[in-house]
C-alpha positions, 0 to 999 in steps of 0.5 A: 222705814221697815226693813225685814231680813227673811231667813233661819238665822244662817251665817248668810242671813246674819251677813244680810242684816249687818249689810242692811244696818251698815247701808241704813246708816250710810244712806242716812235712813231711820229704819226698824229691823225685823227678823222673819224666821217662820217659813210660812211668813217667808213663803208668804213673801214669795220667797223660796231661797233665803236669805232675803231683804224686804224694805217697806213690805217690797221684796228687794232680793232673795237667795243671794247676798247683795252689795252694800251699795245695792242696799243703799240705793234701794233705801234711797229710792224708797 
């Protein structure tokens, strides 16, 4: 499973990465994590506001920090 954190590296982007890593551990999912910082790549996902979370090339949320339980549910449903 591939998880991408989209954002320039602001505190919210960093927090999203921590939440995603914790959620992957909690869900028992093996995942690779990628940080996407280039604006042209971020915009290619249809994201206007960061942070954003992409799981297996599917945009799950943008512009907010989801609850860890939301991320766990997305990972288990993937």
